[in-house]
Each structure stands twice: as structure tokens, then as C-alpha cells.
N, C-alpha and C positions, 0 to 999 in steps of 0.2 A: 275380027279386030282384037290385037294383043293386050290382054288385061292381068293384071297384077293375080287375079282370082283364077283364070286359067292356067296360068304358069303355077300354082299353088295345086289346081287339080292334076296336073301333068307330073308334079313333083311327086305328088300322095299317091300316085298310080303305080312310078316306077319304085317308090317305096313299097308299095304293098306286094309288088310281085318279087323283089327281091327277098322281102321277108318269107315269102314261101317257097321261095328258091333253099331257103336254109332255115328250116321248121328248126325250133329249140323245145320242142315238148316231144318229141319221139321217144317212146316207151314202149316195148314189145308185150304183147300178150295182154290178159284180162285176167283178174282173180286168181282162180287155182292156177292157171296156168303158168304164170310166169309174172314174177312184179319187180324185176331189177330193168335198169338202164342202160342200153347202148345206143346212145343218142347222136345223131347226125352233128357233128364237131364244130360246123360253121354257123357264126350267128348271124341275124339279119343286118344289112345296113340298116342305117336310120337317118341316111340324111338325102335321099333322093336320088339315088344313083349307086353305081359299083363301090366296093371299098377301094379306093387308093393305095398303092403302095408304100407301107410304111405306118398304116394304120391299123389299129386296133379294135377290136368287136368284142363285148364282155357283157355276157348273157346271164339272167339267172331265170330258169325256168320250174312249174311247179305242176304235177300231176296228182287229181286225187282221184279215186275209184273205191266203190263198195260193192262187192261182190256176193249175192248170196243166191242169186237162181242157179240151179244146177241145171245141167245139162248130159245127155248121152246121145253122141250123133247131135242134130240139130231139135232134137225132141226135148223140151222143159219137161222138168219131172217136178209137177208140180207139189206130189203129193209130199217131198222133202219140206216145204214150207207148211202146209198143212199139219204135217205130224211133228214138227217143230224142231227137226234134227236137222235143219240145213247149215252148211260153212259158210261163215261169215269172215271176209277177209277187207280189211281195211287197209288200203294204200294210199301214202301221202312221201311222194318223191320229188325230190330237187335235183336239177342237174344246174352246176357250175362250168360256164364255157367260156371259153378266152380263144378268138380268131385273130390270127395274123396275116395281113395281106402284103406276101413277098413282091409279087409282080402282078402288071395289071391283070394276069391270067392264072398266078397259083395262088394260093393259100394254105395255110395248114392251122392244126387248130385242136385244144386239148379239151375234155370231158372229164368231169370228177360229178359224179351222180351221189346224193345223199338220201339214203332212205329210212323212214319212220313207219311200221307199219305191224298188224296184231291180226289174230288169226282165232276164231274160237267156233265150236258147235253150238248153235242156239239153245240146246239143251245139257251142254256141259257145266261144270263147276267153275273151270277155271279159262282162263285165257292166255294166249303165250304171244309175246312179242319179240321183233327182233329191230334194231335200229343200227346204223354206221355207214360207213364211205360203202361205194359197190366198185364196180369194175371200170377202171379208168380206161378210156378211149383217147387214141390220137388218130388224128386224119389228114392226110393232103388232097386238094380238091384242085382241079382244071379245068378253066371254060374250054369249050372247042374252038368258039371263036372269039376273035379281039372284042373286051366289052367295048372298047372306043369306037367299034363299028357295029357290032352287033346290038343296038340299043334297044329294039321290038323284039328281039326273041334270040336265044342261045341254049346251049346243054351244056352239063356239065356232067363230069365224073369224078368221083372220089375212091379212094384206096387207103384204110387204115387199118388198124389193130387195136384189139380190147386183151387188156391184162387182166388175169385175176387177182385183182388187187382187194377186193370186197370178200369179207369175211363168209363163208360158206357151211360152218357148223355151228352156227349160234344154238345154244341152249339154254333151255329156263327150268328153274325148279317150280314145280307146279303142285299142288294139291288138287286130286282128282274128285274125292267125296270129303264131305263134311267130315273132321275131325281124323283125316286119314294124314300118314307122313307125308311130306313131300317128297317127290320122286324126280331125279333128271330126266328131262326130255330132248332130243333134237327136234328144235321146230320144225316147221313143213318147209320145204324148198321153196314154196311159192312166195314166203315173205324172207326168205333169206338176202343180207345184200350182195353176195355173190355167188358165183354161177362156180367158182374152182375150176376154170379152164379158160386157156387162150382162143382168140378168135379171131380171124379175119373179116373188115369190114367192106363190103362194096356198095358204093352209094351212087345214085344216077339223079338227074333233074334238068327240067326242061320248063318255058316259058314262051308263050307268044303272045302280043298284045295288040287287040285290034281297035278300030275305029272307035269312038265312043268311050275311050280308056279302059273297056272291059278285058279282063286278063284271063287266061286260059293256064294251069298249070299241071305237072306232073312230078312227083319226086319219090323217091324210095329208098331204100338200103336192105341189105342181106348179110346177117351176121353168119359166118361159115364157122364152125368152132373146131376143134380137136377132136370131137365125138368122145365116144365111151362112157365112163362114169367118174364123178369125182372123188371116189373112196369115202363118201360120207354114209354112216350106215343110217339108213332113215329110222330104226325104231329097234328095241331088244328082239322083237319077235322076228324081223325082217329077213333073217337069213332062213326062215322055212321057203321060201320063194327066192332062189338064188337068180332067177333073171331080173327081178326088180328091188333086189336087197339095197342096192346103193344108187343115189340119183344120178340121172344123165345129165350129161352137158349136151346142151341143145341148141340147134340151129334156131334163128329167129328172122323176123322180116316185118315191113312196114311198106306199104305202098299207100298215097294219098294223091288224090285229084280234086280239080275242081276249077269253080270261077270267082272271081274277084271284081269289086268295083267300088271307084272311091264316092263320097257323099261330097259332092260338089258345095251345099250350103255350111259345110262344116271341114275347111281346110285341114287336111293330116288325118281325118279319120275315114276308113275301108272299111267295108262289109264283106264276107266270103263265104263260100256254102262248098262244098263238095264232099265225097265218100272218102272213108278211112277205112284201109284193110290191113289188119294186123294178125300175127300169130306166130304158132310155133309148128316146126317141122315134126312128121313123125318117125323122117328118116333125113339123118345128115347128111351134106355133101361128103364130108371127109370122117373116115373112123367108123368104129361099128355105132349100132343103133341101141344095143341093150340097155338095162338100167331102167329107174321108175321115170317116167314123164306123163304130161298130159297135155297130148298134142291137140291143137285146135286153132280154132281163129274165130274174129269177130269181125262183122261189118258194120260200120257207122257211118251217119249220116252227120257233119260239123258243121253247123253254122258258125261263123265267129265276127271279130273286128278287132282291127287294128288301127291304132292311134298313135301317129308319129308328129313330134315336135322338135325342133332343134335335132340333139345329138341324141334325146331318147325318144323310145316305141314300147309301149305296151301294147301287148297282143293276147288275145281272151278267145277259147273254143270251148263249145260242150259238143261232144260227140255223142249221139242218141244211137244203141245200137240197134239192128233191124234184122240183123241174122249172125247168130251163136251156134257154134257146130264144136263138138268135142269129136275128133277123130279117133280112130283106134292107133294105138302104139303097136308097135314092131312084136313086143312080149304079149298084148291084147291079141294078137292075131297067133302067134305062137300057141297061148294059152286057150286061145278061144273064148276071150274073154271081151268086153268092151265097158272099161270104165267112165266115171263122170266127172264134171268140173264145174264149179262155179263161174259166172261170170255177172260181170256189171250191168245196169241199163244203161248209166251215164259215167262218160270220164269228162274230167272236170282237168284245163289245159288254162294255163295263166305264165306270161314271161314277161321279163323286163330287161330291155335291151339300152345300152350306152355305148356311142359309137367315139372313141379317142382317136384323133387327128394325128397324124406324125409330127413330129415338133415342127414347130414352123409352118405348118402346113394351112392352119386355121380352117374355116368351113368350106365344105366344097360346094 
């Protein structure tokens, strides 16, 4: 028998799957590897269905992580914490996103990241800081099948670009020891707001709804950069090793998958769980692979929830790392070395979305 409660459950399920098709919290890498955003730019629909032509979706996403555990390959360097010389990165990243639905199948969006970050060695006297707008991205997305027919499953692809709008050479005046004179240093690239290079964004996403309102999903994106380096000298002594003197412009990727299910007793509330795999490539698709980088990846399990009501949606996810691997860069292979990188145990993700229907459109 048809009931209002059953209708609410179905609507919340559709809301959930669409939220995962347009994740708002995508930021690549962990800790020392990288700390700037190149998010998918389509925000989640918050009304129990696809966006209609003329609709806007406005989203603010937030990411926090604290990285301090060092890895060489997939082996944790536990002695770093024991000796008190571990490097600690604190990242607070916001993504401001706006999506406009052009036709039932095509949409476009804009993402502006804002970063607040700090970095210090546990036994160091000073801490470095960086903040500001990151690299802005623009993305166009298309569903392969008409949303008006494909109500239980669909696939979309997206193509866009990232512009080097964020500052990539933030410097701090620091005091290295008590009583010493301040010196100017360039902060580590892992907390710089920008990358210093252009990039092309490839995006894909798919979902399938089953009986019982369970939904499976997979989505991801790849940032293919121009390669090379951004011309930022890492330190005053970096020129002693030309292969790593300047910061590399690096490709990045993200893949998410999982299942989702609404909670029937609380209309609009859904729980989610699935794996997350994100990282930085040792080799770019385009351009050369020299310059300094910390390639690697982290695999996490991320339980979470989504609560939708009216035009509003709140989404929260906590990613628990289960595998971390600092891979070898091209300079590592040439020089016969293998650098390390600090990773986080957890990644905290939160977002709020508001759907703005087209003028005169009312509620969908």
C-alpha cells in the first residue's frame, strides 16, 4: 500500500545516490603529499531527484586532516614519533561550489577552494603557515542517458580545467632557534594554496539502485597537469640537487565507491560506507616528471551520513586510513633514494548544500 512514509524513503534514497554522484569533499592526497583541492564541481541535488534545467546548487565543503605518521613505501617509520622529530601538517580546506543545470543531461560548475594550513617538525622551534584561495576549477558534466528515463541507474562523464589561481610561493619569516634573527623561508609545497600549473580534469561517476532502496555507486576524477615544475625554489640550499631543486607540478586522482541506504524511521537520513582511494602520481600523463614531489596514495574506509530536508542537505564522512604508501618519485629512482611522507589517520569531511530552483519553478 502506498504511504507518505514509503514516498519519503524513496525520495531520500534518490537524494542519497545523487549526493554521491556529485561529491563535494574531494581533495587529493594526504599530509606531506599534497594539500590543495581540485574538487569535482557539481554539487549534490537536495530535493529527491536530478537537477532540473535552470536550477542552481550551491555547496560549501570542509575537509580537516592532521598528518604526522611517516611512511617509506607502505612501512610506517615509527621511530619518527618515538624520537620526536615527526613532521606535522594540519590542513583545513574549504570548497565553495556553484553548479548550474543547463539541460536535463548537461550541467556546468565552478569550484573555489580556500586553504588554511600549518606545518612544523615536532622538535622545531617555529611553525610555518599558509592560507588563501587555491586553484579554481571549472567542469562540464553530461549524463549518458536521459535522467527522465534512467531513474534507477546512470553514468556521467565530465571534462574541465584547473587554473593556477592559488599562490604557490608563500613565504614565512621564522626564528629557527631562541634568540636567532628571523629568516625568510618558502613554506613546504604540501601547504601551499596553489600548484603553479594548469590541469585538465577528467571525471566519471555511476550509480545503480536495487530493491530495498540500497544503492551502489562509484565515482572518481583525475587531474592531468602540464607537468614540469612551477619554478619555486624549495630552499636556499636546494640548488645543490638540481633534480629536486624546484617543486614539481603533479597529477592527482581520487576514486570512491560503496553502498548507501536510507533510514526509514528518520525521513531524509541515510547512512553510507565505502572505500576511498586518493593519491599523487610519480609520473604525469603529460610533461616531464622531474622536480620535487612526494608521490603516494592512501586507501580509507569512510562511513558517513546524509540528511536532506527541503532544499537543504548536510553530508558528513570520516575516512579511516587502512593503507598508506609513499611511492618512489622519478628523481628517487634516478638517485637511488626513497623519500618519506607523513599521512593522516583520519580525514574529516563535512558539507552543506542548498538547491535554488529556477525562477518560477517552485519545488520539484
